[in-house]
C-alpha positions in Angstrom: 0.0 -0.1 0.0 1.6 3.3 -1.2 0.5 6.5 0.3 1.7 9.9 -0.9 1.6 12.7 1.9 1.2 16.2 1.0 2.0 19.3 3.3 0.3 22.4 2.5 2.9 24.5 4.5 6.3 25.6 3.3 7.4 26.4 6.8 10.5 24.7 8.0 9.1 23.7 11.4 5.6 23.1 10.2 3.2 21.3 12.4 1.5 19.9 9.3 4.8 18.3 8.1 5.5 17.0 11.8 2.3 15.1 11.7 3.0 13.8 8.3 6.5 12.7 9.4 4.8 11.1 12.5 2.4 9.2 10.2 5.2 8.1 8.0 7.0 6.4 11.1 3.5 5.1 12.5 2.4 3.5 9.4 1.0 0.1 9.9 2.4 -3.0 8.3 2.0 -3.0 4.7 1.6 0.8 4.2 4.5 2.8 3.1 3.9 6.7 3.3 6.3 9.0 1.3 6.1 12.8 1.6 6.4 14.9 -1.6 8.6 17.7 -0.7 8.7 19.5 -4.0 5.5 21.4 -3.7 7.2 24.7 -3.2 9.1 24.3 -6.5 6.3 23.9 -8.6 5.8 26.7 -11.1 2.3 28.5 -11.5 0.1 26.0 -13.1 -0.9 26.6 -16.8 -2.5 24.0 -19.1 0.0 25.4 -21.8 2.8 23.5 -19.9 0.9 20.1 -20.3 3.0 19.6 -23.5 6.2 20.5 -21.9 5.8 19.7 -18.2 8.7 20.9 -16.0 10.4 18.0 -14.3 9.0 18.8 -10.6 5.6 18.4 -12.1 6.4 15.3 -13.9 8.0 14.0 -10.6 4.7 15.1 -8.7 2.4 13.4 -11.1 4.4 10.3 -11.3 4.3 9.9 -7.4 0.5 10.6 -7.4 0.0 7.8 -9.9 2.1 5.5 -8.0 0.0 6.0 -4.7 -3.0 4.2 -3.6 -4.3 7.1 -1.6 -3.2 10.6 -0.4 -2.9 12.0 2.9 -3.1 15.9 3.3 -2.1 18.1 6.1 -2.8 21.7 5.2 -2.8 24.8 7.3 -5.3 27.7 7.0 -4.0 31.0 5.8 -6.2 34.1 5.4 -9.2 31.9 5.8 -8.4 29.4 3.0 -5.9 27.0 1.3 -2.3 28.5 0.9 -1.8 29.6 -2.6 0.9 27.4 -3.5 -0.8 24.4 -2.2 -3.9 25.1 -4.4 -1.4 25.5 -7.1 0.0 22.0 -6.5 -3.5 20.4 -6.6 -4.1 22.3 -9.9 -1.3 20.4 -11.3 -3.2 17.2 -10.6 -6.7 18.3 -11.7 -7.4 16.5 -15.0 -4.2 14.5 -15.0 -4.6 10.9 -15.9 -2.1 10.2 -13.3 -4.2 11.4 -10.5 -7.3 9.4 -11.3 -9.5 10.2 -8.3 -7.4 9.0 -5.6 -8.9 8.6 -2.1 -7.8 11.2 0.4 -7.3 11.4 4.2 -7.2 14.8 5.8 -5.2 15.6 8.9 -6.0 18.9 10.6 -3.7 20.0 13.4 -5.1 23.4 14.0 -7.8 23.7 16.7 -9.2 26.8 15.0 -8.8 26.0 11.2 -12.2 25.1 9.5 -12.3 27.4 6.4 -9.3 25.8 4.8 -10.6 22.2 5.4 -13.9 23.3 3.9 -12.3 24.9 0.9 -9.9 21.8 0.4 -12.9 19.4 0.4 -14.8 21.5 -2.2 -11.5 21.3 -4.6 -11.3 17.6 -3.7 -14.8 17.1 -4.7 -14.1 19.0 -8.0 -11.1 16.6 -8.5 -13.4 13.7 -7.9 -11.3 12.6 -4.9 -13.2 10.9 -2.5 -12.4 11.8 1.3 -12.2 8.8 3.4 -14.0 10.2 6.5 -13.0 7.5 8.8 -9.4 8.4 8.1 -9.8 12.1 8.3 -8.9 13.5 11.7 -8.7 16.8 13.8 -5.7 16.2 15.8 -5.0 19.6 17.5 -1.5 20.2 18.3 -1.1 23.2 20.6 2.8 23.2 21.1 4.2 24.9 18.2 7.6 23.1 18.8 6.3 19.8 18.3 8.3 17.3 16.2 7.2 14.0 14.6 8.9 12.2 17.6 7.3 14.3 20.3 3.9 13.8 18.6 4.5 10.0 18.6 5.2 10.1 22.2 2.0 11.7 23.0 -0.6 8.9 23.8 -3.5 10.7 22.7 -2.1 12.1 19.3 -0.6 8.6 18.6 -3.9 6.8 19.3 -5.8 9.3 16.8 -3.0 9.0 14.2 -3.0 5.2 14.5 -6.8 5.3 14.3 -6.6 7.5 11.1 -4.0 5.2 9.4 -5.9 2.0 10.3 -9.0 3.5 9.0 -7.3 4.4 5.6 -5.7 1.1 5.4 -9.2 -0.7 6.0 -10.7 1.6 3.4 -8.1 0.7 1.0 -8.3 -3.1 1.5 -12.1 -2.9 1.2 -11.8 -1.2 -2.3 -9.5 -3.9 -3.6 -11.9 -6.5 -2.4 -14.7 -5.0 -4.5 
């Protein structure tokens, strides 16, 4: 089971990246999570570039194509999705490589609701089903948290394990159909 994790923040010590890194370490047996780290290097999306794709866009689409599902952790900026993250999703819209992958959403902010709603709207437009049982609000109040400290917190670890287990179950159910 190959999972592609996408972080909606470019901040060096992002809590969104920390939860994705924690998920990578906590992945259950048979699940491998890789984090795409080139989102900040994607140029502004333009359909004109589809015939001469930048290498970073090729790599992004290739990794999306190889994934059975995506996990997204995205902050809220100015009441919505950060522009560069929306740009990244635009690179997947309509691409054959994306092909409506299921998505789990991890929200680490106790107050961010607008970005999640906007993200759900974009994903619905992309025909990407959100796996509700695998989508979690995991509020992280300590801005200095790391993947290691998140994994050491029993409450956060239990929530993360529950999300990953639900994603695994959802993917196994899809393959049995």
